[in-house]
N, C-alpha and C positions, 0 to 999 in steps of 0.2 A: 453174115450180116451182123452188124454191131451198132449199139446205141451211142451217139456222140453227145447229144444235148436234149434237154426236155424243158419246155416252157409252158406254163399254165396261164390261160386267159380266163379270168373269172367273170367277165361280163362281155358285152358287145365288143367286137374286136375287128381288126382289119381283114380277117378271113371270113367271119360269120357274125350274125347277130345273136348266136347262141354261144354259151361257154365252150371253149375249145382247148385242146392240148396240141401243141406243136412239138413233134419230136424230129430230131435230125439223125439220120442213120447213114451208115456206110455199107452198101451192098457188095463192096469189094469186087472180087473177080466175077460176080454173078450179074454185073450191071447190064450186060448185053445178051443175057440168056433168058429167053421166055420160059415160063414155068412148064409149058408143055414139053420142053426139051429136057427137063430135069426128071430123071427116072422115078416113076410112081408118085411124083409130087402132086399132080392134079387129082389123082384118085384118092390119095390120102387126105387131101384138103377137103374134097367133097364128102368123104365119109366122116371126117371129124366135125365138119360144120355143115350139116344138111340144110340149115336155114339160108345158106348162100344162094340156094335156088330161087329165093324170093327177091334177091337184090337186082335192081333194074340197071344200075350202072349208067354210063353215059348213053346207052342205047335206048333208055327210056321205057323199057317194058320188063315185066317179071321174067326172070331167066336171062336177062341181058348180061349179067356178070359171068354166068356160066358160058355164055356164047363167047365172051371175050377170052375166057380161059382156054376154050377150045381153039380159038383162032391164034392165040398166043399173046400173053400179057406178061408183065414183069413184076418182080418181087415187091417193090414199093406199093404198086397198085393193089396187089393181093393183100399185103399187110394192112393197108387202109381198110379194106372190106372185112378182114378178120377182126380188127379192133372194133368196128361197128357191130359185127355179129356177136362177138363175145359179150359185149354189153347188153345186147338184146337177149342173149341166153341168161344173163343175170337178172332180167326182168326190167331193164331200162329200155322200154319199147319206143320211146320218143327219139332215141339216138338214130339219126339217119344220115347226117352230113359227114363227108370226109373227102380229102383230095390229097394227091401226092404230086410234088413239084421238084424237078431237078434243080439242084443248086450248082453243082459242077462235078464233072467226072462221074464218080460212083456215089456221090453224096446227094441225098434227097431230104427234103422236108415232107413230113406227113402230118397233115392237120386233120383232127377228127373231133367231133362233138362229144361231150360227156354230160352226164347228169350228176354223177358223184365223182369228185376229183380222185379220191382214193381208188375207186373201181377202175377208172380210166388208166391210172398209173400202173395198177397191177395187171391190167390187160396188156399193156405194153410189155411188161416183164414176161408173163407166161406166153403171150402171143409170139414174142420173138423166140423163146425157147422152142415153141411148137414148130415154127417155120424152119428154124435151123435144123431141127431133127428131120423134118421132111426133106430138106435140101440134101441131107446126108443119108437119105433113104432109110430112116429109122422111124419106128412107131413113136407116138406120143399120146399119153392119156389125157386128152383135153377135158374129159368129164371130171377127172380128179383135180385138174387145175381150176375148173369152174367152182368146184366145191371148196377148194382152198381159198379162192377169192371171196366166196360167200361168207365163209367163217371170218375172214379178215375184216370184212366191211360191215359185219353184223351190227357192231356197236356204233358205227358212224352214219350208216344209211338212214334216211328218214323212214319212220314207220308209216303204216297205211293211214293212220289218223292225221299225223302231221302233213304227210304228202297230199292228202285230200284237201286240207286247208290251203296249203301252198299252191296247188293247182287251181283251186277256185279263186284265190286272190289274183293270180296271174290272168285268169280268164276274164276277170273284171277290170283288168288294167291297173291293178294295185301292185306297186313294186314291192318285192320281197327281198329281205336280207336275212340269211341264216346266221345266227349269232353262235359262234363256237361250233363244236362238233356234235352237240346234242340236239334236242328237239325244240329249241327256242327260235322262234321266227319273229322278225320285225316286219310288220305289214304297213306300208306307207312310209313317208319321209317326214323328218322334222316334227313340227308341232302336232300334226295330225296322225302320227304313227300310233299303232297299237302293237303290243307284243303278246305272244301266246306261246306256251310250252305244251305241246300235245293239245289237250283240251282244257288247260288251265289258262285263263286270260289274265291280262294285267289288272283286271278289275276284281279278280277272285280274291276274297279275303284269306290271308294266311291263317287267321283264327279258324275260319270255316274249314279250311283244308285240314288243320289239326284235329278239329272235331270229327270230321269224316274219317280220319285215320284211326280214331279211338272208337272202336265199335261199341263199347259199353256206353260211352257218352252219347253216341249217336242214338242208340236204342232208347236211352232215357229221355232225350229230347223229343224223339218221335212219340214216345208214350205220353209225354206231357202235352203233345199236340193232338192227342186222341187219334193217333194213326195206329192201326193194328200192327203189333210186333209179336215176335216169338217170346214166350216165357223163358227166363233164364237168369244167370248171374255170372259173376267173374270168379275165377279160381286161381290161386297162387301155387298150388301143389296138388299132387295126386289125391290126397285125402279130401281136399275141397271139391275136386272134380267128382269123386264117387258120391260125396254127400249131396251135391247139387243134382246129380243124375237120379239119386233115389227120391229127392224131394219133388222133381218135376216129372219123373218117370221116363223110361225108355220108349221109343228111340230118341236120341239126342244128336246134336251137332257140336263139335268141338273145334274151335278156331282161335288163332292168336288175336289179341286185342287190336293189333296194328298191322296185320298182314294185308297183302294185296294180290291180285291176279290168282286167287284161289290157293296161294301157297299156305301149306300147313293146315288146310281145312279137311276134316273128315266128317262125313254125314251118315245118317241112319245107323248110328251106333246102338247096338241092341243089348250089350251086357257090360259088366265091370271090366272083364279082360280086354275087350275091344276099346273101352274107354281109356284104359291105361296106355294102350298102344297109341291111340289117337292123341293123348296128352303128350306122349314122348315126341311125336311128330311136330305138334304145334309149339311145344316148349323150346324147340331148336330155334324158332324165330323169336319167341318172347315167352318168358316163364309165366307171364300172366296170360290166361286164356279165358275165353268165353264159352260157357256151356249153356246151350239153349235147346228148347224143345224142337224136335225135328218136325217141320211142317210138311205134311204130305202134299205133293204137288209138283208142278213143273217150274223151272227157273226162267223167269222173264227179266229182261233188262229194258227199262224205260228211260229214254234219253230226254232230259229236260234242258232247254236252252232259254234263258231269260224269261222264265215263267210260262213256257210253252212246251208241250210234249211234241217232239219232232219225229220220233221213231220208237218202235217197240220190236224187240226180238226175243224169240224163244231160244234159249241156249241149250244145246243138246250135248251131254257128256260124250267124250270120245269113245268110240266103239269099233269093233271089227265084226265082219260077217264071215262065218265059216264057209269053207269050200270042201271040207272033209279030207283035205290033203295037208294043209299047212297048219302049223302051230300058231298060238296067239302071238308069240314073239315074231314069227315069220310074217303073219298077217299085218302086224304093226309096221314091220320093215317095208312091206309092199305098199301099204297106205302112205308111208312117209315119202315114197317116190312120186306121189301125186304132185305135179308141178304147181298146184295151188298152195302147197305147204312149203313153208320156209323156216328159217331160223328167226326167233324173236317175232317182231311185228312187220317184217318186210313184205309179207305176202298176205292174201286174204285169210289163209289158215296157217296155223303153226304146226310144226312136226309134233307128233304124239310123243310125250315124254314118259319114260318108264322110271318110276321112282318107288319109294316105300309105300306111298298112298295106293299106287296101282297094284303092287304086290299084295298088300293087305286086303285091298278090295276083292281081288281074285280069290284070296284065301278064304274070305268070308263066304264065298260062294262055292267053296270046295274045289277051286281051280288054281292053276299056276300057268306060268308063261309057256310051258311045254305042252299044255293041253291042246288037242286038235278038235276044234268045234266041228260039229256035223254041218252038212251043206245047209246054208241059209240060217244057221243059228247065229243070233246076235249076242255078242258079249260086250257089256258096258265095262269100260276099264276103270272108270272113276265114277263117283257119285256127283261131284261138283262139275259144272259145265263151262268153266272158263275157256275162252278161245286160246289163252296163253299156254294151256296145257294140252291143247289138241282138240278142243271141243268144236262143234259146228253150230250153225244158227239158221233160224227160219224167221222171216219177216212176219210180224203180226200187227203192224201199225194200224191197219184198217179195221181191226176187230176189237181193240181195247175198249172196255166198258167205261162210260163217262165217270163213274165213281172212282175207278182206278186211275184215270187221268187226274182227277182232283187230288187223290191221295199222293200221287207222284209229285205233283207240283207243290203241294203243301210240305212234303218231305224235304224237297230241295230248299224251300223257303225256311223251314225250321232249322236246317243246318246253316243256311246263309250262302248257298252256292248259286252262282249265276249259270254255270254249266255243270250238270250232275247226271250220274248214272244211277237210277233208283232200281234196286233189285227187289222184285216181287215174286214170292212163291205162292202159286195157286194152281189148282187143277185146270182152270180155264180163264184166261185173261179177259174173255168176253163177258164174264160174270163178275159182279162186285165181290171183292175179297171180304167185304163185311158180311156176306151171306154164305160164303163157302169155306170159311175158316182159313182164308189166305192171310198173308202178312207181308209187310215190308221188312226185308231181311237186312239190307244195307243201303247206305247212300254213299256213292263214290265220287270223289273229286278226280278230275282228269280221266273221265270215262273213255274207254276205247271206242273208236268209231267203225272199226272193221266190220263188225257184225251187221251194222246198219247199211254201210256203203256197199259191201259185197256179201250179202247173206248167202249161205250155202243153198237155201231154198227161198223162193219168193222174190219180191221186188226190192231192188236196191233203192236206198233213200239218200238223196244228196244233202246229208246233214251238215256237210261243210258249208253249204250255202246258207243254212240257218245260222251258223256261227258267224259267218261273214256279215250277214244281215244284222246280227246283234252288235258286232263290233263297229260296223260302219252304217248306222241307220240313214246317214246322208252320204251317198256315194260320191257326191261332188267334193267332199272334204276327206280325201284319202291321202293326199300328198300336198306338200308345199310347192310353190313355183320353183322350178329349177332352171337356171340360166347357165349354159356352158359356153365358154369363150376360148377360141383357139386362133391360131394364125402364126405367122413368122415373127412379126413385130407388132407391138402395141397391145398385146393381149393382157398384160398385167395392168397397164394403166386403164384400159377399157373395163376390165373386171372391177377395179377399184372405183371407177366412176359410177358404174352400175350399183355397186354396193352402197356407195355414198348416197345416191339418189333414193334408194329404198330405205336407208337409215333416216333420211329427211322425212320420209312418210311415217316414221315412228315404228318401223318394223325391226324385229330382231334378225339381223343378217348374219348368216354363216358364209364365210368366204375363204377360198383357197387361192393362193397366189405363188409366184416364184419366191416371194419374200417370207411367206409363212401362212399359217391358218389363223383366221380372225373370226371371233365370235363376239358380235355386238361391239365391233370396233376395237376389240382387245386381242392382241396377238397371243395365242395359246401355244404356238409352236413355231419357232423360226426355221428358216431354210426353204429349199425348193419343195413345195408341197403341192405339186400339180398332178400327182398320180392318183390312182383309184383309192388307195388307203386313206389319203387326206380327204377325199370326197366323202368316204364313209364317216369320218369324224364329224363332218358337218351334217350329213343326212341322218345320222343316228342321234343327234342332239335334240331333245324334246322341246327345247326353247326356240329353236330356229324356225322363223316364219318365211324366210326366202333363202335359197341357196344360190350363190354366185360362184361358179367353179371355173377357175382357169384350168384349161385342159391342154397339157403340152404334148408334143410329139412323142417324147420319151415314154410317158405313161401309156399312151395309146398303143405304141409298138410293142411294149414289153408286157403289159398286163391287160390292156383293153380299157373300156370306160368303167368308171366307178359309180355309175348310176344307170338306170334302165333307159328311160326316155326323158328328154328335157322338154320344157315348155318353150324355151327359146334357145337356139344355137347360134353363135356368132362366129364368123370367120373374118378376121380383120384384113388379112392379106396373105399372100403366099409368094415367097421368093426362095432362091436357091441356097438355103441354109440347111445344115445337117445332111447334105448329100454324102454318100459313101458310108453312111452309118446304118446298121441294122437292116441291110438290104435295100436301102433307099438310094438308088443310084441316079435318078433323074427327077426333074421337077414334076413330071407326071406321076411318079411314085409318091412324091410328097403330097401332091394334091389328093391322091387316092387315100392316103392316111388321114389327112385333115378332114376329108369329106365325110368321115365317119360321124363327126359332130353334126354335120348337116343331115345325115340320114337318120340318126337316133333322136328324132324329134317327134312329139305326138302329132297325130294326123291334123288336129286343129291348131297346132302350135305354129311357130314362125322361125325361119332362118334368116339371119341378118347377113347380107353379102355386100362386099365392096364392088360397086358397079365400075369402078375405075381400074380394078385389078385385072391382070391378064388372065387369071384363072377363072373368072366369073362365069364364062360360058360353059366351062366343063362342070363347075360346081353346081350350077342351077339344074343340070340334068340329073343330079343325084338327089335332089330335094323332092320329097313327096308331100310336104306340108305347104304352108304359106311362106311367102318370101317378103322381106323388107329390104330394099336396096338403099344404099347411101352413096353419095358422090359429091365431090368438090365442084362438080360442073353441072350447073342447072340445065344445060343443054345436052347432057348425056343421053344418047338415044335409048339406052336400056331404061333409064329413069323415066323418060318421057312416055314411052310405050306402057310402062308398068302403071303409071298414074292414070293414063287414059283407060286402062283396063280395070280401074278401080282399086289398084294395089296400094300398099303402104310404101312410102319412100321418104328419105331424108336427103336434103341437098343444100348446097351452099350458093348463095347469091348475094353480091354486094355486101360481103362480110357478115351476112346473117345466115343462120341455120334455119331451115324451114322443114316442117313436117307435113307431108301430104297424105291424106286418107281419101284416095280417089280424087274427086274434084275439089274437095275441101282442103285448102292449104293454109297452114298456120305458121306465123313466125315463132321461133322458139327462143333464140338468144343471139345477140351480137357477139361474134367470136372474140372481139376485143374486150368483152366483159367476162370472158372465161379465163381465170388466172393461169390455168395450165397451158394456155396457148401463148403466153408472154406477149400480150397485146396483138395476137394474130401471127406472131413470128414462127411459132412451132406448128408447121402445117400438119405434121403427123398427129399432133394432139387435137387438131381440128377434126381429123378423120376419126380419131378415137372417141371424141365427143359425139360425133354423128352416129357412130356405131352404138354407143351407149344410149343415145337418144332413141334409136330405132328399137333397141331391145326393151327399153322401158315403155315406150309407146305401144309396142306390141302387147304388153301386159296391162294396157289401159291405165298407166300412170299419167296423171294430169300433166299437160304441157307446162303449165306454170310451175309445177313442182320440179319437173325435169330442168327447166330453166334455172330455178333457184339452186338446184343441186349442182349444176355445172358452174354456176357463178361462185359457189362456195367450195369448190374442189381445187386445192392448191398443190403446187409442186414442192412439197416440203417433206421432212422426215416423218411426219405424222400421217399424212394422207397418201403420199406417193413416194415413199423412200426409195432412193436409188434410181429415180427416173427423172433425168434432167433437173436435179436439185441444184440450185444456184446459190453459192456462198459468196458474200462480199468479204474479202479478206484484205485488210489494209487498202491498198490502191489497185488491187487486181481481183479477179473473180475466179472461182473454181466451179466447174460443172461436173457433177457426179452422175454417171449414167451407166446402165447395165448393157448398153449396145455391144454386140459381139459378132456382128456379121456385116457384110458389105452395105446392105441397104440401111442398116441402123447407123453405121458410120456416116454415110452420105446424108442421112436425115439430120443428124446432130450437127454436122459441118454446115449444112445449108442454113440451119437456125442460128449458129454461131456467127455466120457471116453477116447476119442482119443486126448484130449487137454492137457494131462499131468498135471493135477491138483494135488495138494497135498490132498485137501479135496473137496468133492462135497456137496454143501449145497443146499437143496431144500425148497422152499416156495410153498406149495401145497394147492390146493383147487379144488373142483368139484361142478358144478351146482347142486342145490338141487333136480332137477326134474329127476335125474338119479336113477336107481334101487339101493337098498341097496347093493346087491352083487357087482354091478359095482363100487360103491364108495369104498367098502372094497378092491376090487381088485386093484384099483388105489393106495390105501394106501400101499398095499402089494408090488406092483411094486416099488414105491418110497422108501419104507423101505429097499428093497433089493439093490437099486441103490445108494442112498445118504448116506453120512456119518453122516449128521445131518439134521433134518427136522423141519421146522416151519409149523404147520398146521394152516391154516386160513380159513375163510368162505367168500363167496360172500355176498355183501350187499343185493342183491336180493335173498331171501331164496327159492323162487319158491315153496312155500307151506310147507317148513320145519320150525321147531322151531329152535331158536338159540342154537348152540352147537350140534345140531342133526347130521349135516354132519361132523362136526369136530370129533365127537365121532366115527362115522363110519370109517373115515380115520384113526383115532387112532387105531381102532380095526385091520385094515389091517397092519398098521405099526408094531404093537405088534406081529402079526402073522409072520412077516418077521424075527423076532428075536431081534428087537430093544428093548433097555431097557429105562426106564423113563429118564435117563440122555441123551439119543440120540435124543430126540425130545422135542418140546415145542409148546403149543397151544396159539397162538395170533390171535384172530379172524380178526382184521383189517389188510388188506394186506399191507398197507403203513407202519404201525407200525412194522409189522413183518419184512419187508424188511429193515427198518431202524435199528432195533436191529441186524439183520443178518450182516449188514455192520459194525456196531459198534464192533461186536464180531469177525469179519473176521480176518483171519491170512494170512500171506504172502503165495501166491500160491493157495489160495482158488478160487473156481468158484462157485458163487451163481446163481441158476436159480430160477426166480420167474415166476410162472404161473398165470398171472393176470386176474382179471375181469375188473378193471378200469385202463386203461392205464395211465390216468392223475394222479391217486393216486400214481402209481409206479414212474412216472417221478417226482412227487412232493417229494417223499421220497428221491430220488437220489439228487434232488436239496437241500433238507434240509441237507443231509449229506455233500454235496459239500461245503455248506456255512460254516460248522463247522470243516470240515476236512482240513488238510494241504496236499499239494502235487499236482502233475500234474493231473488235471482232466478237461476234455473239453466235456461238454454235447452236444454242438451243432455239433461238428465234431466228431462223434462217431467213435472210432477206432475199426475196425473189425480185429479180430485175425485169 
């Protein structure tokens, strides 16, 4: 079994609404052999992955997968379940989805859900090693593999604090984007987004964080605020340390001025010798250390969020309990096998770390790592109780004294932190620290949440909910409106129309299109920007008030959607383009891909569907939200029934576009007043205008504003570049259009025939990744419609040889009845257009279906510079 290909889907995709990885494997000569017939395979598998007994598989009950194993199943199916189980073993318990599908012969696709991309990819690597070993009747140490993966992903997996906030946001329907590989999350989209790194919010002052990191400055500010603190001072060398110790008296605590997570901290130091050792430990982090009076008591962490105490935990130093058999080192190793303990912050508890602090602490008690504690003897390994060094916790939220609540809130305010972890040392948190000689020891920015969410003892507190409540006090404003537009033809123009209407409303519009990314009507990146990365650009911009995203087939198939759920999804139409690409062989396959846009809409959102399109009845079955239908036929039965049922609809009657909201029907605009329809000649732009109207009306945009927007949307290089742009050049015209499939060619030709031309000239080309019959059909349609044809090719051959596409188009042109004198092959589209202009006659209309917009404009410029007569490229004259 070997890996052929791997593809990662970061968002909702054609296989699942969860992030997935698709791998393509070749099982070679094992394709027809069930694993029950491979010697020892099933036994090794069940021993290595005991959790497989809980997999239901297609049988639908616990143990279903083992039943399939017993009856006989095949390697791809087994690999699918192994990939799920390995992630479960790593702690990714939400991973449940997977499936295996035959591609051809011994080639299979396996699709499986993941939570962390790096973990999923490593499970593929080690899982394949494991199964190949079992195939060859060899052992494989899966435990070692899981440990290797855990170490590899330690720095990129979300810690418990960040993960809790992530999950709480999703639970509330707030979309989340992870920024980079660290712990920075964006919650929400556009204008309403908030960003948080662990427990540091985007409102947290950097000055306050700096103060919190400087323990001496923190202490001084707390003291100024009349908050009880430990007596002490700062030392720069060992001489200073000893002097301060003598001044304040032992026992003392020594810690670096800017340490965190308990690093470099030694407590309960009783003499000069131990003080020197403690300084040596602390000075490795910072030569400047704090020496302060040791406060007798327990270590409590109080979490303060936006001026409110949300949780309180007693932190307990790491310890082991003797059994009279094992040494301290062996007891530590045994405790570290606890599945609750992991590396870093990945699990509720962290593995116990053995370092100089532990060794010195044991030495102070006359012990070492080889000491064997008697049965039930408790040995504390450290004096400080940070979870990051192996400590545990107990919830004390319900017993904290009101005075201590007040001190904690005031401490956070004194430092200026909106989210803070206030450390209090006292014998009993239920009594005021002002009465029992307790003190506030530290105030921490970015406090860990693990001890509150999953305390070792006591009730867990959903502190992530408190943080989300603080970040989003008004939950209605967590995201901007998102409109996603797809379809075979018309999606770019529809997207631009919608964006223009929202701009007319005065909103800052972020838009992705085939022509580029636009922010507030300015192009920030040219090119085909219809994939998920381009969507992220818009959704992550804090100025954007509405996102209008053209969502093309390619992006959906290769990476999935670049957003979570849209407020409105639009499907303009579906025809047989892109067949034979990325496994899309039939129109039904294409409908299945495009329907993802209809599925990924909020429950209360809307999907705009073309009631005249042949795919509408299939698409509507995939919709779980509301529907807006549009049609050029006011008598369309789908439209009429929908209106009678109180639904939203847009339809055309007597050259007028109407919007129906149940029984209420309003005229929107006369199509002859919409410039992009060329006085009603461009029928497909009438459809695009209706789709745009439906999307905007669904979002409660005023009908008058929609009308105004459509009336001011032009077919020019500013508002709709490359979409039926008409240039008046001397005594002939040029139409520049992006059409590249049969339906687009037919639509442009139908419109050109209404323009009273003497001759129609076509400069045609088709992307090379289309099927031969589709390319030939395009040639045939153009041969039937144009009087003369220039056949060109795209620069990007998409796997074809030079002249291959041109010859297929020529074949179709000849089938239409054209003679050799009726067409010419010029592969370069700029050269083809230039020759067409040179040979143009009065009254001709030339249509160029471009690949490179710049090359077309360059050819027009070249002709302009040589030709005489009235020609204005900048102010395009629309006829």
